[in-house]
N, C-alpha and C positions, 0 to 999 in steps of 0.2 A: 330595607329598614323599616320596621315598623314601631310606631310610638304611641304614647299614649294622648287622648284627647285631654283638650284644656277641661280644668276644672279643680276644684279644691275639694280635699277630704273633708266629709261630714259624718259627725258621729262616730260609731263603729266599722265604717265602711270607708272604701277608696277605690276609685276607677282603675281598673287593669290596665297596664300600659299596652298592653296587646289588643285588645277588642273592645276597651272601655266600659265593660259591665263592671256594675257595683258589686263588690265583692266584700266580706268583711275582713277588717284590717288584718288579723291573725292568721288568715287562711295561707297555706303555703303553695297552694295553685288556684289559680282562676277557674272556676265552675264553668266559665262561657267557653274557654278555647284553652284552658289546661296550662296556660303560661305559669312559668316557675316565679311565683311573686317574690320569694324568699330572696332571689336572685338580685332584686331591686334595692340598692343600698340608700340608708339614710344618709344624713349629714354627719352623721359619727364615724362612719368608715368611708367616707370620700372626700377626700380634699378639695374636689372641685365643686362639689353642692355649696350653693351659698354664694359663690363667688361670682364676679362680674369679668368677663373677659374685654381686653380693653376696647374695642369698637363698642361695647355697650350691651353684651350679652349677658344675662343674666342666668346662671345653670341653677335651676330648680329641682330635678331630680334624675338619676339614672336609670333609664329605661330599657336597655339592653348591651350585652357586651358580644362581641364578633370576633372574627380573624382578623378584622383590622384595626378595631379600636373600640371604645367604649362610647355609648349614644347616650346622650343627654336630652332632656326638655328643658329649653330655654326661654327667655322671654326677649325680645329686642326692645330696648328701653325707649329708644325714641317713637317708636309706634304701637308698643304694647303687643306686637305679635307674636304667636308661639312660634319657636323655629326648632329644629334638631340640631344639636353639636356632638360632632362626632372628633372624639380627641384620639389620636393614632397611638397604638400600643407603641411605647419607648424601644423597644428590643426590635422594632421591624426597621427603625431610623437609628443605627447606632453611631453613624458619623456626619459629618456636615453634608458630604456627598451625596448620601440618601436622602436628607432633608431637603435639600436642592431638586433632587430629583420629583420627590412629593410634590413641593410646590410647584413644580414644572406642569406635573400631570393635571393637579388641582385647578392649576390657572386653565389647562385644556378644557377640563370637564366643566368648568364655569363659562365654556361658551355654549354649552348645549342648553338648546331653549324651545323644547318639544312639550307638548301636554303629557306625554308618556315617557319621558326622562326625568329624573330628581332634578330639580334646580339648585345649584349651588351659589348661594347668595354672597359668601364672604370666604376668606381661608385665612391663616396667619400662624403664628406661634405663640405660645401663652408665655406668661412671665417666666415660666422655668423652661422656656424653648421646645415644648413639646407641640408638634403640629396639630392643627385643627380645621375642621370644615364645619362651615354653616350652611345647612340644607333645610329645604322646606320640610315640614312637620307632617308626616303621612299618618293617615288610621286607617289600619286595614291589617291583613294576615299575607304573610310570603305566601308564594306559591305550593312550596314544600308542605306547609302547614295544611292549606285547602286540599292538596291531593290526599294528606294522611286523613282527616278529616271527613271529608266528603267522598272520598273513594273515586272511580273512575268519573271523570267529568262529560256531560253530552257534549255530541260534537259538538252543535252550533256554540256553546259556550269556550270550547277549545278555540275552533276558529276565530272568534272574536279575540280571546286572549293573544292569541299568537297574531295577529294583524296587529294589534297595538305594540307589541313587543318590536314587529319588524320596522312598524313607523317610527319607534324611537331610534333604532339601529340606522335607519335610514339617513337621518340627521346626523348622527355621530358619523358615520362613516364618510358622508361628507365632507365633514371637517377634517378629516384624518384620524379619528379616535377611534381605537377598538378596545372593546370592553375587556377581553383577555378571560374572562372568569363569568361567563354566563351561566346561570343555573337557575332553579326554583326558587332558591333562597335570596336570590339578587332580582326576585320580580314580586312587587307587591302588588295585591289586588284590595281596592276599594270599593265596596259593594254600593251599587246604588238602588234606592229605595224602590224606583219603578224597572228595574231589572238590569242586570249586565253588571259588567265590573269596567273599573277605571283602573288601568294596568299603570304601573312605574317602574322603570327598569332604574336599579340603584348600584352605585359604587363602580360608574364608567371609569376606567382606564387604571384603578388603582391597583389592580393585581400585578401590574409592572413593578410597584412598588416592593411588593413583596418577592416578586421573582428576582431581584437585586440581590436578595440573601441568598449565601452559599449553602445552597441544598440540592436535592435532587429527588426523583419522583419518590423514593423510598422513605424519603424523610417523613416524622409524622408532620401534621399540619402542612401538607404540601403548599407551596407559595406560589408556583407559576402557572397555577390553575387547577381546577379540580377532576380527576382522571375521568369520573364519570361522563363529562361533557367535553372533553379534550379533545380538539382537532388531531389528526394525526400529526401535522407538521408542526405542532405544538410539542406534541409529546416527543417529538425528534429534535426540539431545540432549533428548528428552522426559522426563518424570518417568517410573520405570520403578516395577515392583512384583514380585513372585514369579512372575507371568506371563512375566516377559522370562526368569529361568531356566528354566521349562518350553519355552521356544522353544528355548533351547540344548540340552537334552536332548532335544527332537526333533532337531536336527541330529545329536548325535552318535547317537542309534538310527538315525537315516536312514545314517548313516557305517557304523555296524557292521553293517548289513542289507545294504549295497551293496558296501563295501569304498571309497566314494568321499562326498565333499562335496556336499551339494546344490548350492552355488554356488561356481564358482572363475573367477578373473580374473587378470589382468596386475597389478593393484595392489590393495592394502587398499581403496583408495576405489572401484574397481568392485566388488568384492565387498560391500562395504556398501550400494551403490546397488542391487544385485541383490537382495539381501536386502529393501531398502524396494519395489522395483516389480515384481521378475519371480517369477511364481508359483512354487511349489516343485515341483522334477520327481517324477512318479510312482515312488518306490522299484522297483518292480517291472519298469518300463521301462529304468532305468538298469542293473538286474541281473537279467536275463530268466532266467539260469541258477541262481540262488538260491531259484527257486519260493518267493517272498515271499507268504505268505497275505493274501488281499485286506483280511481283518479288521486285521491287522496294518498294514496299506498306509494302511488309514484312520485308524488312529491317529496315525501319522505325518503324515497332510495336516493334520489338526486342531490339532495341536502345533505344525506350521509355519503356522500362519495368521496372516496379517499384522497384523490388528488382536487385542490381548490378549483383547476380549470375545469372539472368535470360537473361543481356545482352551480348554483345560481350566482349569477354576475354579483349582483347586488341584493339588497333587501328589498328592493322595490321589485325587482323581476320575482323574487321568493312571492311577494305577496301576490301577484297578479298571477301566479300560477296556482296559488291557493285558490284565489278567487275564482279562476276558471275552472278547478277541480270542483269546487262546492257547486257552482253553475251549472255543470254538466251532470250533475248527478241526479237524475230526475227522480230517484228512488225517495231522495231527502223529501221532496216535495210531497209524495203520497204518505209520508210517515202521519200519523196524527202527531199534532204539536204538543199536547200532554206527555207523551212518550219520548220527546225530545227535548224539552227544556230542564234546563237545571232549576234545582229549587227556587235559586235568586231570581231566574226568569218566569217561571210558570206562574209567579203572582203578578207579574209585572203589566204595565200598561200597554195596550197594543196599538200599534202605528202602520199605516201603508206606506210600503216601501216603493218610492218613485221609480226604483231600475227595475223591479220584478212585478209590482204591481200585487204582490202578497200581503196579507196582514200579518205582522209577526210582531213580538215582544220589542218593547223599546230598549235597545242594547245600541253599543257604539257602531256595530257593523250588522247587517241583515243575516239571520240564520239561513235564508234560501239562496241568496245569491251572493253574499258576502259585501255588498255595496255599502258606503257609510251611509248613516240614517242620520236625520236631523236629531238635535239633542235637548230641545227646551221647546215646552210647550207652557213657559208661563207668561203671563199676560202682560203688556206693555202699558202700565196702569199708576197713576199717583194714587195712594192710601187717601181716602177723605182727609180733610184739614179737621182734627179732633183735639179737643181740650186746651185750646190756647185761648179763650175767651176773655180771661183776664189779661193776659198779654195784648192782645188787640184794643181793649179800652183803655189798658194805660198808653199805648202809643196814638189813639184817638184823642186822648184827654191833652195831650202834647202840643196839639196843634195851636199855633198862637191865634189870640183872638185881637191884638194891637200890632202895631208896627214895630215885632221885634224878633228875634232869632230865637228859638227854642231847639235844644238838642235832647236826645233820647238815645242810649245805649243800650245794646240786648248782648250780653255774653252768654255763652255757654259750649260746651265740649263739642268736637264734631259728631253731627249726627243728632243734636238736640232739636232739629227743625228751626234754624233762624233764619235760612234762606226762604224757608216755606212761609215762615211768618211775614218776611218781608213781601213776597209776593202776593200774600191775600191782603195785608195791608196797603199795598200799591192798587188793588182791585178797588178796595172800599174808598180810598183816598180820590181815584179816576172818578168813580161813579158820583163822589161829592161836589166834582168839579175842580179839583187840585190838579196842578201841574207836577206829575211825579217824573223826576229825573233819576234813572237808576246808575249806578256806579260799580263795577267790580274788578278785581284786579287785572293786571294786563295779561291777554291770553298765554302769555309765555311762561307765567308763573314767575318770572325773571325781577321782579320789582324793576321793572324799566322806568326810569327818571322821566318826570313829569307826566306819565301815563293817566293817573288816576285825575289829575287835572285836566289834562287834554280832553277825557272822556265827559266830565263834570261841565266843562264850559262850553262844549259842542251842546249839551243837551240843553243848557238854561238858554244860550243862545239860536239854538237849532241852526247850527253851523254844518255845512257838509265835511264827508270824510276828506275831501282833498285838500290841496292847499289852501291856507286863509290868509288873506293880505291885511296886517295890522293896520294900515294907513287909512283902510276903510271905514275905521271907527273913529270918525273926525270929532267925537265927542270926548273921547279918551284923553287920559294925561299922558304925557312921557312915560312916565312909571310904568303905566298899565300898557302902553304899546311895547315898551322893553320887556314886561313880563310876556305879552303875546307872544312876542318874537321868539322867545326862549323856551316857552311851552311848546310851540307847534314848528320850530324850525331849528332847535337844539342851541347850546352854545355856541355864541359867535366869535370867530378867531379875532384876539387882542382885547378881549373883554377882561378888564382888569379890576372890574367892582368887588369888592369883598363879598363874602356870603351873605352877611346881614342885609347888604344893599339889594343882592339879588333875590333874596328870598323875601325882600318888602315888595318887590317889583312882582314876583309871582303872588304874592298875597294881593297886591293892589289888583291886579287883571282878575282874581276871583271875584273881589268885592264888586268891581265894576258889573261881570257878567250876572251876577245875582242882584243887582240894583236895576241893570238895564232890563233883566227879564221881568222885573215885578213892574216898571213903567209900561214895556210894550206888550204884555201879554197879560191875560184874564188868568183869575185863579190863583191860589197861594201856592207858593213853590215848596215842594216836596223833596227833601234830596233823602235817597236811599242808597247807604254806603254798604255794601256786603263785604266782608273778610277784611276788615281795616288792618289786621295785623299782618295781611299779604300785601299791603301797598305800598308803593314807594314812598321815601322819607320827604321829599319834595312836597308832595300833595298833603302828606298828612300834616306837614307843619302849615301850608296856607289853610286847609281847614279849620285846624288849631286857632291859627290867628283870626278867621272869620268869626269863630265862636268867642273869641275873648275880645275883641273889637270890631263887633258887627255895624254893618251899615244900617241905618234906621229904614227897613222893610221888614214886612212879616215872612217868616218862612222856619220851616221844619226841617231839621238834620237829623237823621236815624243812622245809625252806624251798629253794626255787627262785628263781634271779634270773640279771640278766645278767652277764657277765665283770667289768665295769667298776662294780659296784655294790657296796656294803658296808655290810650291816644291822647292825654294830656289836655281834654276839652273842659272849659270852663264849668267848674262846679256849679256855680249860680244860674247857668241857663240850662244845665244838662242834667237829668235823671237816669238812673241806671236800674236794669231788672235782667236777674239772672234766669235764664231759660233751663230749667231742670227736665227731667226724664219724666213720663208720662205715667198715670197711675194705670196698672194693667186691667182695671177693671172697665176703661175707656176701649181698650183694644179688643176686647172680646168678639164684637161684631165682625171685625175684619179677620179674626182666626177661626172663626165659625166652621166646624167641618175638617179643619186642618191640625195633626197632631204634632203641633208645636208649644213646647213649653216656655212659657212666659213669665220672667221674673215679676214680682209685685210694683216694681218701677223699671221702665223700660224706654229706651231713646226711640224716637219716632223711625229714625234711619234703620235701627236693628230689626224693628219689628216689618219694615218694608224688606228687607234684605233676607230675613228669615223665611217671610212668606215666599218671596221668589226662589229661594235655594229649595224649600219644601217642595214648591210646585215643580221644579226640576229635578226632584227625583232625590233630594237627601235623605237618607236613614238617619242622620243624626245632625242637630244644629249646634255648631260649636257657641260657646258662653260669650264669647269676645265678638264685639262687630268686625274688627278688623279680621278676625280668622273667617266669618261667615263670608266677606269678601272674598278674600282669598280662596276658598273653597269653590265661590261659584267661579271665580276665574278660572278654577282649574277644570272646569267643564267646558269649556271653550275649545272648538278645534284649533288645529293649527294657524288656520288664516286670519281666524278672527282674533285670537292670541298674538299675531305677529301686528295686527291692524292695531289694537288697544295698545300694545305698546311702543308703537310708534307714534299714537297720540299722545302718551304719557310722555314719553322723551320730548316731544315738540311744545308741550304746555296743557294747558287747560282747555284750550281750544285752538283747532288747527282746520284750514281747508282741506277737504279731503283729497284732493290732488297731491298736496305734499305729502300726507301720510301714505298713499300709495307709492309716491317716491322713495321715501324713507324705508319702508317695508319693502321695496323692489319687487312689487308685484303689480302685474298689467291691469288687472281688475280687483276692485274690492267691494263691488256690490253687494256680493252675497256676506261676505264677512261684516259690514255696516248694518245690513238688513238684522243679522242676527244678534249683533251688540243693541241695536236700536229695538228688536222685541223683546229682548231681556231687560231693557229699561237702565242699561249701562251707560248709554250715552244718549245724546238729543244731536238732532241733525235739522239745520236752518240755514237756507241760500247756500249751500254746498259747504258749509263748515259743521265740522262733527265736534261735540265738546261732551265734557264729562258730565254725567247726570247730577255728580257729586264730588267736590274735591277730595274726598277720601279715597274715590275710585283711584284718581290719579296715583295718590302717594300709595296706595297699596300695590298698585300695578308695577310702580318705579321699585318698589321694596321686592317684589317676587321676580324680578328680571336677573337672570345669573349676571353676575358682575361682571365678567369678561364679555357676554352678549351685550349687556349696558355700556361698555365703554366703545365697542366697535358701533353701536347705533349713535351715541353722542359723536363718534367721529365723523360718521354721514350725514348727520344733522348740522355738524360743525360746516361742513362742506357746502351742504345747502344754505345756510345763512351767511357763509362768506360769498357765495355766488350772487345772492340777492340784495348784499349789504345790510343784514338785519343790524337790530339793536345791538348796540355794543355789549350791553350787561349778557344778553342773549348768548353771543358769540363768546363770551369769556367764560360763562357758565359750561357751555359744551365743549371748550377746550379744556377747562378745567376737569371735568369728570371722564373726558376721554384720554385723560392723561398726555396731552399733547403739551408738554412741559414748556418749550420755547414759546409756541405763540400763546399759550395760556399765561405765561408771567407777563408778557407785553400788555395783552389785553387788560387783565387784572390791575396791572398798574394804572391803564387808562380809566379805567371803572374807578379807582380809587381817587385818582388827582380829580376826577369830575365830580365826583362825591365831596371834597374838599372844598371845592371851588363854590358848590352849592350849599355847604354847609348839612349835607345827609351824613352823619357821624355812623350812622348804622351800615350802609352801605359801603362807607369808608372802610370800617373794621372788617366787616366780611369780607371785602374784595383782598384786603391786606393780611388777613389770615389764612384765606386759601392760597395765596401767593406764597406764603411762608411755608405753609405745608407742603406746597410742591417744589420748593425750594431745598426743603429739608430731604425729601426722598430723593432728587437727584443729587446729592451727596453720596449716596450709595449706588445708584443707577449710572450716574456719569452720561447721561444722555443732552446735557448741555455743556457748553466752554463754563467755567469758573463757578459751579453752583454753589460754592462759599460765599463768594461775593452778591448771590443772589440772596442769600440767606441775612447778609449784615445788610443791605438794603431795605429787604423787607421788614425786619426785624425793627431797623429804626423808625421806618415809617409808621408800621404798627404801634410802636412805642410812643413816637408822636402823636399819633390819633387818639390813642386811649389817654394820655395825658390831657389833651385837650377836651375829652368827656369825662374826665374826673377819676377815672379809673386808675389810680395811682399803683394798686397794689399789682395789678394784670401788667401793667406797663413797666414795673420793677423786675417782675419774673422774664418776660420778653427781651428786655433791654440786657439784663445780667447774664441770661443766656448767651446772646449775641456779643456781649463783651468778651467771652470765655474765646470765641472764634475771632475776634478781630486781631490781626497783627499789632505787634507793638509799635510805638513810634508812627501811626500811621493816621490819616483824617479820620478814615472810620472810626478807630478807636477814640479819637475825639469828639467826635459827633454823638456818640453813643454815652460816654462819659458825661457828656454836657446835658444831653437830654436825662441820665440818671439823677444830676444832680437836680433837676428841675422836678423831678419826681419826690425827692427829698424834701424839697422846699416846699412843693404844695402838701406833703404829710407833715408840715413845720418841724422837720428834723435838721435845723438850720444848721448845725455845726457837720452832720454828714453831708448837706448840701454844698457847704464851702468845700470840704475835704472832696469830693468829686469834682468840682469846678476847678480845683488847682490841678488835679490829675487831668482832668479834660486840657487845661493850657499847656500843662507840660506835653502831652501827647502833640498837640497842635503845634508848638514850637519845634518839636524833635520833627515833625513832617513837614515844617517850612510852609504851612498852611496860614498864611498872613491873614487871610479874610476872617477864618476861622477864629484866630487869636483875635482879632478885633470884636468879632461878634461876642465871645466870652468874657472879654475886658469889661464890654458894654453891660453885659449880665451883673458882673461883679459889682460894678459901680452903682447899677440900679437896686442891687441888693442891700448895700453898705448905708444907702440913704433912708 
């Protein structure tokens, strides 16, 4: 599958969906690759263009039509990432049974998690019931086009391509996934500027969907495979396994070496019969001028054996045999490099191969011995801090000169440089003798209750990480000690205090810590709170209380957050500044000597990532920051990718030992070194962390959906074993689709959030629980999912009422009312909650009507306690 690069049409030109070259809008074909531009539809003749699929994928344009379906370029709304959406042809899925088989195959394909396999991020059905897949957006040409346009490829490039194809198949076959229709059209090559190709194998397993159709090999548009690449057992209709795919690789290898197919006939049936009975020709005889080494020809012969048992046992054995054949062929080493290299390799950077010692072009594999080559020469560096003098002056001006607390907020989109600004200001404040305390969100990224407060108070009082004895603070009030106990030990059993009382104690503990710090230590406290929008609600409320009712001490509190977040800080004591993009003129020294197109205004993180991506061999820099990060991620080898995904599942930061456990790897030193060298992660004291939170967000979004579920399941077991935070275990259970455990944990999270008045955490947990419960109605993996829907709907409705969101509460409760049995306590509770919604919206007649209906349901259910509660409400409303 090949798709268009991101970009917008400008003037009379548009980018070609196939190669990205700017061509005239009215041109029927691309001048760069010959792509039929007339086949790309506009909104006027395609019902999907301009629409948004339910999970939030906005379809922008049609970029291709194939045997399986129509491929669109789309944008994932929540991240702004470019993705490809394939909507399957309706005629391939004529009944519900076919649709179910498609979804089963899609779920299997979404387990694939290898750099050389296309990633399936999501799948489902449109509003009209048409199945779709959401996949990574590829920029490049398929191998069939490359063969047609470039002619016979040099042997080193052939070997490099085949190795990558086999690497993709190796993972797929280990998961029990057989491609069934491997051919050059399903192999995409993405050229690298410094040489070589990044190979992607697409359409895994989906040929089976077409194979379900009633047809045979003589039918037009053959559906059980492509005759030219079909293994004998596949042509006979016998059971197939991974060795059938290896036969197809053998055919492709033969074609790449000779420029011809091993079998050519006048009809598909004739070709299939030749695969069944005619011995494969020797590639050396078919293309004598190509000087194909004998060892390579032997590899082809074994791959094309008629019996699966005579072929390579698996993709790994095939790859090792090819590697041995290349290494054994001394003639290749004596060939002049310029005669052997493909155009894409001859201009590339040279690198010393550690396996054989030769200086070879930088590619995925060595062209001399086929050993894997290191893929990055990017430096691990931070760009110079530029263009933020005004913002630094703004923060310095907020430093208090009297015994008062001042606040400053810095907002900006991801990548604007908020964290870097705090780091620079922290350096300046420290040099001036201030006491700097930095606070970031909890390392799990789960908004663990009290985590922000705990870090802040530890920093102010210089407390150890281990357990804290609140009784050691003899000068503290009872409220302060209660707050400290809750912050560092969690809620205590039997604590019946109201949320307001508990929050008062938490805020008192923070005031005490700041006041004590000011008395006992030198310098003005400077508190730097990064990513406030990712911090837990209890901590945010305590900080807000501190600014609204501060103790009489001098301190500066600086917080960063996204543009659409409001922390509720006192306007009187707080100033705000928005951090925008940098002017391009400031960035020129950093990009000197690099062919990187920089817009007039650029985010610092985009500049940093674009430079690194260019140094890693990029031929084209995407316009969107998230797409640059996703493209860099795509260059990682399989092990580094696994480690990075493990870190993303675990949080923003995690012990390296835990990452290794999740990734199921004995040693991770090499992958960690690769990620560290590319500036993707940072490492300190055995803890690995993302260099920027956006890296985590993009990494999570690029993990295939089923592979992501499996990683969350393993992470859940790890956190259960170590009794990790409740919020963390609940999140893993939710994303792992472990319905029973997730519903229990989410209810506990919601109950704790209710107790401490954290409305945001309460609503989120209940929404997730309701989402899971609804899904269980059709899946049936838990007992009585309808009851779970009613419980979570009622609790969510009550939470929304407390938050004053009456419109949303009405929708949730009304939907639940349709599911509640008549004359039941559940129905009475829901009607009672709906009555409160109407009363809050000042629809008093409607409120009374709903209250009477609730009383009738309660009496019919013989729920006397409920009747008394509703009667009390009626009396209260009548006064």
